[in-house]
C-alpha positions, 0 to 999 in steps of 0.5 A, a space after each residue: 826647925 824649918 820655920 826658923 830657917 825660913 824666918 832666917 832667910 827672910 831676915 837675911 833678905 830684908 837686911 840686904 834690901 834697898 832702903 829706897 826701892 824707888 831709885 833702882 826701879 826708876 833706873 830700870 825704867 829709865 833704861 827703856 829696854 829692861 822690861 818686856 810684856 810677854 802676855 796679858 799681865 805677864 812681864 819679863 824684867 832683866 836682872 840688874 845683878 846678873 846680866 843675861 838673866 831674867 825675872 818674870 813678873 805676873 799680875 793676877 787681879 790686884 796681886 803682883 808676884 815675881 820669881 826673884 829670890 827676894 819676893 820668894 823669901 819675903 813676899 814683899 814687893 820687889 824692885 822688879 814689880 815696882 819697876 813694872 808698876 812705875 812703867 805702867 803709870 800705876 800708883 804704889 798702893 794700887 788703890 783709888 781715892 775714896 769718893 767720900 774724901 773728894 771735895 769740889 774744886 769750886 765750892 770745897 763741898 764734900 757732897 760729891 758723887 762719881 759721874 763716869 770715867 773720862 778716857 785719855 791717852 795717858 789713862 782713865 780719869 774719874 769724873 765727879 759731880 758736886 750736888 751743892 753747886 752743880 759743877 763737874 770736875 775730874 779727881 786730880 787734886 793739884 793736877 786740875 786742867 792737866 791732860 797728862 796723868 798725875 803719875 806721869 807729871 810726878 815722874 817727870 819732876 822726879 826724873 828731871 831733878 835726878 839729872 835728866 834734861 827736859 828733852 831727855 824726860 820727853 824722850 823717855 815718855 816717848 820711848 817707854 809710854 808711847 806718849 808725845 809730850 813736848 819738852 816745853 810741857 815738861 819745863 812748865 810742869 817743873 817750874 809750876 810744881 817745883 815753885 808750889 812745892 817750895 812754897 809749901 815746904 817753907 810754910 811747914 816751919 823748919 827747925 834749924 840750928 845755931 849755925 848757918 852757912 852762906 856762899 855764892 857760886 857762878 852759873 851761866 844765865 843766857 851766856 852771862 856769868 851770874 851769881 847763885 846764892 845759897 843759905 844752908 843750915 849746918 846741923 840739918 843740912 837744910 837748904 833755907 834759900 837760893 837767890 839769883 843775881 847779876 852782881 854782888 851788891 849789898 841788896 843782893 847779898 841781903 836777899 837770900 838772908 831775907 828769904 831764909 828768915 821766911 823759911 824758919 822761925 829760928 835765928 842763928 847765933 853764927 853765920 859762916 861766910 868768906 871774906 866778901 866785904 858785903 857779908 858783915 853788913 848784910 848779915 847784921 842788917 837781916 839777922 842782927 838783934 839784941 843779945 838774949 840770955 840764950 845768946 850769952 850762954 852760947 858765947 861762953 863755951 866757944 870763946 868766940 862771941 858775935 855780941 858787941 859792947 852795946 849788947 847787939 848781936 851780929 852773927 857774922 863769922 868770917 872763915 879765916 882760911 880753908 884749913 881752919 877748924 871753923 870752915 865753910 866746907 859744908 856749903 862748898 860741898 853742897 855746891 858740888 851737889 848743886 852743880 850735878 844738876 846745873 851742869 846738865 843744863 849747860 846754861 839757864 835761859 833767863 833769871 826768872 826761869 833759873 830762880 823758879 827751877 832752883 826753887 824746885 831743886 831746893 824742894 827736891 834736895 830738902 825733901 827727897 834726897 837722903 843725906 849720906 851723913 844724916 841717914 835721912 833727908 834734910 827736911 826730916 832732920 829739920 822736923 818737916 813731916 813727910 809721912 811714909 816718904 816724900 813723893 812728888 805727887 803727894 807733896 803737890 796734893 798737900 801743897 795745893 790743899 794748903 794754897 787753896 785758901 789763897 789761890 783760885 782753882 783757875 790759877 792753880 791749874 794754868 801752865 804759867 809759872 807763879 810770879 
């Protein structure tokens, strides 16, 4: 009977646990004054549900514990333990990569041995020696030639795309970790790794539905009103492409559609847009094709058909009004989410910089942010595997491995954003 009651209590807590513990843990860390170190391996964390109460976290060897009811009932890592580990720059697993899985960054040989530890302000770094080519390097897949700890870089990207400015991220590191990191360095991390993540994401071959949405909104770039274009898949909410331009010419209308074609092999039967005159021509030139038997099957049940008399298909479909059953509301709603990020910046400094930052936002939106209606990320809905969940460090490592055939180690480690 007692065992049954304990099991029931465990199930009760698991049913009410955070689905994504990283978000509340980051919120605790971001406040800066919620965690204090009372002794070696002992921490006090303020309760977020009952102000004035505290939970005590302990670290004994590799084991973490907490006196909160969730940990007592389940024995699983709680948000208080997770927050302390994030603050101290530890990996979730607490384990180091096996040396046998490390390959040389120069010759890609697996014949590598450990050769001491390099101690930096931001943490200890394992050094390696390659027996094949004689090169010495540090074990930072995707983070070579960076002085900062990879977990700190990944945390900086996560905080930035959650809405903090680069200066606030820099201040967060000074307050919480005691690290002096320039806001310029944070900006370079965001530009470089955000672009790298977006390229890796596009190479995964997202699967999309038969309907896409395209629309443009206005953003401020260096004091001028500039157009930000977006192409969104209706079914998975996957953001296929973004594009920045100073005008709405035919060439600039075609640009985001051309980018969207590189993000997926699928082609839409219908592309919803507003009444701008350039859309029918641009969509027809980029996505027009000869109608197939599948296209004919899609046209029959809807009553609306993009197939012309000559057998060609132009998927453009103009939205008649905001109250029509077939609307562009999904991408209009997405613009609200997008401006939650852009309004913090007040303005972009340049067109090239804004393009790079929006590519990082696109990767973050598709792979990290769970969609409320879908119950999963747009990337998962589009069939992109994320393993145990999207983490900036993991995707950067995967992206670096994928790009290693075309990018040299020297290029991948610079602070200059890819062009």
